[in-house]
C-alpha positions as CSV (number, residue, x, y, z in Angstrom):
1,M,2.4,-16.6,18.2
2,R,3.3,-18.2,14.9
3,I,2.4,-15.8,12.0
4,L,2.4,-16.3,8.3
5,V,3.4,-13.2,6.4
6,V,2.1,-13.3,2.8
7,G,4.3,-10.9,0.9
8,G,7.1,-11.2,3.4
9,S,9.8,-10.1,1.0
10,G,8.2,-6.8,0.2
11,L,8.9,-3.4,1.7
12,I,6.4,-3.6,4.5
13,G,6.2,-7.4,4.8
14,A,10.0,-7.5,5.5
15,H,9.6,-5.0,8.3
16,V,6.7,-6.9,9.7
17,V,8.8,-10.0,9.8
18,D,11.6,-8.1,11.6
19,V,9.2,-6.7,14.3
20,L,7.6,-10.1,14.9
21,R,10.9,-11.7,15.4
22,E,12.1,-8.9,17.7
23,R,9.1,-9.5,19.9
24,G,9.8,-13.2,20.1
25,H,7.1,-14.5,17.7
26,G,7.6,-17.2,15.1
27,V,7.4,-16.3,11.5
28,T,6.8,-18.0,8.2
29,T,7.1,-16.0,4.9
30,A,5.5,-16.6,1.5
31,A,6.0,-14.5,-1.6
32,R,5.6,-14.8,-5.4
33,T,9.3,-14.8,-6.1
34,A,12.0,-16.9,-4.4
35,R,14.7,-14.8,-2.7
36,P,16.6,-15.0,0.6
37,G,14.3,-15.0,3.6
38,V,11.3,-16.4,1.7
39,D,10.2,-19.8,3.1
40,H,7.6,-20.6,0.5
41,T,7.2,-19.4,-3.1
42,L,3.5,-19.1,-3.8
43,D,1.3,-16.9,-6.0
44,V,-1.7,-16.2,-3.8
45,T,-3.7,-15.0,-6.8
46,S,-3.8,-18.5,-8.1
47,A,-3.3,-20.6,-5.0
48,S,-6.1,-23.1,-4.2
49,L,-7.8,-23.5,-0.8
50,D,-5.9,-26.7,-0.3
51,E,-2.5,-25.1,-1.0
52,L,-3.4,-22.2,1.4
53,A,-4.6,-24.6,4.1
54,L,-1.4,-26.5,4.0
55,L,0.6,-23.3,4.3
56,L,-1.5,-22.0,7.2
57,A,-1.6,-25.1,9.3
58,G,0.1,-24.6,12.6
59,H,-0.1,-20.8,12.6
60,D,-2.0,-18.5,14.9
61,G,-2.3,-15.6,12.5
62,V,-1.7,-14.3,9.0
63,V,-0.7,-11.0,7.5
64,Y,-1.7,-10.2,3.9
65,A,0.9,-7.8,2.6
66,T,0.6,-7.9,-1.2
67,R,-0.7,-5.1,-3.4
68,T,-1.7,-4.2,-6.9
69,D,-0.4,-1.2,-9.0
70,E,-3.5,1.0,-9.1
71,Q,-1.9,3.5,-11.6
72,R,-0.8,1.2,-14.4
73,P,-3.2,1.4,-17.3
74,V,-4.5,-2.0,-18.5
75,P,-7.1,-3.0,-21.2
76,K,-10.8,-2.5,-20.2
77,P,-12.6,-3.7,-18.2
78,I,-10.3,-3.3,-15.2
79,Y,-12.8,-4.2,-12.4
80,P,-12.8,-8.0,-13.1
81,R,-9.0,-8.1,-13.2
82,F,-8.7,-6.2,-10.0
83,R,-11.3,-8.5,-8.3
84,Q,-9.3,-11.5,-9.4
85,D,-6.0,-10.0,-8.1
86,M,-7.2,-8.3,-4.9
87,V,-10.4,-9.7,-3.6
88,E,-10.6,-13.3,-4.5
89,P,-7.2,-14.3,-3.0
90,V,-8.1,-12.6,0.3
91,V,-11.4,-14.5,0.4
92,R,-9.6,-17.8,-0.2
93,L,-6.9,-17.0,2.3
94,F,-9.2,-16.2,5.2
95,T,-11.6,-19.1,4.3
96,A,-8.6,-21.4,4.7
97,A,-7.4,-19.5,7.8
98,R,-10.8,-19.9,9.4
99,D,-10.9,-23.6,8.6
100,Q,-7.4,-24.0,10.1
101,G,-8.4,-22.4,13.4
102,L,-6.3,-19.2,13.1
103,T,-7.3,-16.5,15.6
104,R,-6.1,-13.2,14.1
105,G,-5.3,-11.6,10.8
106,V,-4.2,-8.3,9.2
107,V,-4.7,-7.0,5.7
108,L,-2.5,-4.1,4.6
109,G,-5.0,-1.9,2.8
110,S,-5.3,1.6,1.5
111,Y,-6.2,5.0,3.1
112,Y,-8.6,5.5,0.2
113,T,-11.1,3.3,2.1
114,Y,-10.7,5.6,5.1
115,F,-11.6,8.6,3.0
116,D,-14.5,6.7,1.4
117,R,-15.9,6.4,4.9
118,L,-15.0,10.0,5.9
119,R,-16.1,11.7,2.6
120,P,-19.0,9.6,1.1
121,Q,-19.8,12.5,-1.1
122,W,-16.6,11.8,-3.1
123,R,-18.1,8.5,-4.3
124,L,-14.7,6.9,-4.3
125,T,-15.9,3.3,-4.6
126,D,-18.2,4.3,-7.5
127,R,-15.5,6.1,-9.4
128,H,-12.4,4.1,-8.8
129,A,-12.1,0.3,-9.4
130,Y,-9.1,0.1,-7.1
131,I,-10.9,1.7,-4.2
132,R,-14.0,-0.4,-4.8
133,C,-11.9,-3.6,-4.7
134,R,-10.1,-2.4,-1.5
135,A,-13.4,-2.0,0.2
136,E,-14.6,-5.4,-1.1
137,Q,-11.4,-7.0,0.0
138,A,-11.9,-5.9,3.6
139,A,-15.6,-6.7,3.7
140,E,-15.5,-10.1,1.9
141,G,-12.2,-11.1,3.7
142,R,-13.9,-10.5,7.1
143,A,-17.0,-12.3,6.0
144,A,-14.9,-15.3,5.0
145,A,-13.0,-15.2,8.2
146,G,-16.1,-15.4,10.4
147,P,-16.6,-14.1,13.9
148,D,-13.8,-16.1,15.6
149,L,-11.1,-14.8,13.3
150,P,-10.9,-11.0,13.7
151,V,-9.2,-9.2,10.7
152,A,-7.7,-5.7,11.1
153,V,-7.3,-3.6,8.0
154,V,-4.3,-1.2,8.3
155,E,-5.1,1.6,5.8
156,L,-1.8,2.8,4.3
157,P,-0.9,6.2,2.9
158,F,2.5,7.0,1.2
159,V,5.0,4.6,2.8
160,F,8.7,5.6,3.0
161,G,11.7,3.4,3.8
162,R,13.6,0.5,2.4
163,A,14.1,-3.3,3.1
164,G,17.4,-4.3,1.7
165,D,17.2,-3.4,-2.0
166,V,13.4,-3.0,-1.9
167,L,12.1,0.5,-2.2
168,P,8.6,2.0,-2.7
169,N,7.7,1.5,-6.4
170,W,7.1,5.2,-6.8
171,S,10.5,6.4,-5.4
172,G,12.5,6.0,-8.6
173,P,10.6,8.5,-10.7
174,L,10.4,11.0,-7.9
175,E,14.1,10.7,-7.2
176,R,15.0,11.2,-10.9
177,W,12.7,14.2,-11.0
178,A,14.2,15.7,-7.9
179,R,17.8,15.2,-9.3
180,S,16.9,16.5,-12.8
181,R,17.0,20.1,-14.1
182,S,13.2,20.0,-14.7
183,P,11.1,22.5,-12.7
184,L,9.6,21.1,-9.5
185,L,6.0,22.1,-9.6
186,V,3.3,20.6,-7.4
187,P,-0.4,21.3,-6.9
188,A,-2.2,22.2,-3.7
189,G,-3.2,19.4,-1.5
190,G,-1.1,16.7,0.1
191,S,-1.0,13.3,1.7
192,A,-0.5,11.4,4.9
193,A,2.8,9.6,5.1
194,I,4.3,6.9,7.3
195,S,7.5,4.8,7.5
196,A,7.5,1.1,6.8
197,R,8.8,0.5,10.3
198,S,5.8,2.3,11.8
199,V,3.4,0.3,9.7
200,A,5.1,-2.9,10.9
201,E,4.9,-2.0,14.5
202,I,1.2,-1.1,14.2
203,T,0.6,-4.3,12.3
204,V,2.2,-6.4,15.0
205,D,0.3,-4.5,17.7
206,A,-3.0,-5.4,15.9
207,L,-2.0,-9.1,15.8
208,E,-1.0,-9.2,19.5
209,Q,-4.3,-7.5,20.4
210,A,-6.4,-9.6,17.9
211,R,-8.0,-6.4,16.6
212,G,-10.6,-6.6,13.9
213,D,-11.2,-2.9,13.1
214,D,-10.1,-0.5,10.4
215,I,-6.8,1.3,11.3
216,P,-5.9,4.5,9.3
217,V,-2.3,5.3,10.0
218,A,0.2,8.2,9.5
219,D,3.4,9.5,11.0
220,E,3.1,12.9,9.5
221,N,0.7,14.8,7.1
222,L,2.6,16.6,4.3
223,T,1.5,19.0,1.6
224,W,2.9,18.0,-1.8
225,H,5.1,21.1,-1.5
226,E,6.5,19.9,1.8
227,M,7.0,16.4,0.5
228,L,8.8,17.3,-2.7
229,T,11.0,19.9,-0.8
230,R,12.1,17.2,1.7
231,I,12.7,14.7,-1.1
232,S,14.9,17.3,-3.0
233,E,16.8,17.8,0.3
234,A,17.2,14.0,0.7
235,V,18.8,13.6,-2.7
236,G,21.1,16.6,-2.1
237,R,19.6,19.0,-4.6
238,R,17.4,21.3,-2.5
239,R,15.5,23.5,-5.0
240,R,12.6,25.8,-5.0
241,V,9.3,24.0,-5.4
242,G,6.7,25.9,-7.3
243,R,2.9,25.8,-7.3
244,L,0.9,24.2,-10.1
245,P,-2.5,25.8,-10.7
246,G,-5.5,23.5,-10.1
247,A,-6.8,24.2,-13.6
248,V,-3.6,22.9,-15.1
249,V,-3.8,19.7,-13.0
250,R,-7.4,19.1,-14.1
251,A,-6.5,19.7,-17.7
252,A,-3.5,17.5,-17.7
253,L,-5.3,14.6,-16.0
254,G,-8.4,15.1,-18.2
255,S,-6.2,14.7,-21.2
256,G,-4.7,11.5,-19.7
257,S,-8.2,10.2,-19.2
258,L,-9.1,10.9,-22.8
259,L,-5.9,9.2,-24.1
260,Q,-6.7,6.1,-22.0
261,A,-10.2,6.0,-23.3
262,L,-9.0,6.2,-26.9
263,A,-6.6,3.3,-26.2
264,R,-9.5,1.4,-24.5
265,K,-7.5,1.3,-21.3
266,E,-8.1,2.4,-17.7
267,S,-6.3,2.6,-14.4
268,G,-7.5,1.5,-11.0
269,V,-7.7,5.1,-9.9
270,N,-9.7,6.8,-12.6
271,H,-7.8,9.7,-14.2
272,R,-11.1,11.5,-14.8
273,Y,-11.5,12.0,-11.1
274,L,-7.8,11.9,-10.0
275,A,-7.4,15.7,-10.0
276,G,-9.9,15.9,-7.1
277,L,-7.8,13.6,-5.1
278,M,-4.5,15.3,-6.0
279,L,-5.9,18.7,-5.0
280,A,-7.3,17.5,-1.7
281,E,-5.5,17.2,1.7
282,L,-5.6,13.5,2.2
283,F,-4.6,13.8,5.8
284,V,-5.1,11.2,8.6
285,E,-5.6,12.2,12.2
286,P,-4.3,11.5,14.7
287,T,-0.8,10.9,13.5
288,T,1.7,8.7,15.5
289,G,4.0,11.7,16.0
290,R,7.0,9.6,15.0
291,P,9.5,11.5,12.8
292,L,9.4,10.6,9.2
293,G,12.8,12.1,8.3
294,P,14.9,9.0,8.8
295,A,12.7,6.8,6.5
296,L,12.4,9.6,3.9
297,R,16.2,9.9,3.8
298,E,16.6,6.1,3.6
299,T,14.2,6.0,0.7
300,F,16.4,8.3,-1.4
301,A,19.8,7.2,-0.3
302,N,20.6,5.8,-3.8
303,P,23.4,6.8,-6.1
304,P,22.1,9.1,-8.9
305,D,22.0,6.3,-11.5
306,A,20.8,3.5,-9.3
307,P,17.2,2.3,-10.2
308,A,14.7,1.8,-7.4
309,A,13.8,-1.8,-6.9
310,G,10.2,-2.6,-7.8
311,A,8.7,-2.6,-4.4
312,K,5.1,-3.5,-4.3
313,V,3.9,-4.1,-0.8
314,G,4.8,-7.8,-1.1
């Protein structure tokens, strides 16, 4: 197969490229920023159908591995901005892919859409613009692709690992916190987690099998207490991790929501309802059973003062 990886210089995209080449497939990479290993510099949020068709010609499949920062507050209204950044590029990409005769595709999505299906009572797509756009991204991308171009959606939790100097975009603040003298306090609840290498192998499996389904993934399920304890060990400062009462979490995030409202800003994940997510066990079953430890240690193998590279997924 010949596969185009959009976001091929990002944390997961780079691992997808490696796995594709290890299995003997041809790869073309595209990314917003020119850097070693990027074949084409292209911003898919503004690329036209003609530009995308030219890029896709001669390929069998495509991987969409870019993402949007759901936590960064931006001026209201956020939903049109997220549609423009997340949904419309996927629709154009898979419209062009269909017209070029591609036969398989993968979108790297979010495990929030998995929980939206699993827990409809949480009303995640009603409450959070980011999750709504993730669901629309999958549905409208598949509609644009048509029946002859199956599109799998790999639903990602926390992803650990590195690709050269590229790290998860949340790893820097967590590392600084773990190395600091500030108390380590976490709420109840937790999250599924996976390594970038595991994501890449699952992605390439989906391409080889021409899957078109939703694929929630996890190597391990970790409580926040377990995750922060292991991060503190990885940075060489194992410390006691305390428990943060749920009422404190709700009050703090409620205050954050109020401050955003006063500034006429909002985040993709609405802080008014974020406490409910933080206090839940966002676990995915079944897990792969692969050990997460090597990727977790790799993520936090920086010198104390080295900043984490901004590592969006693409």
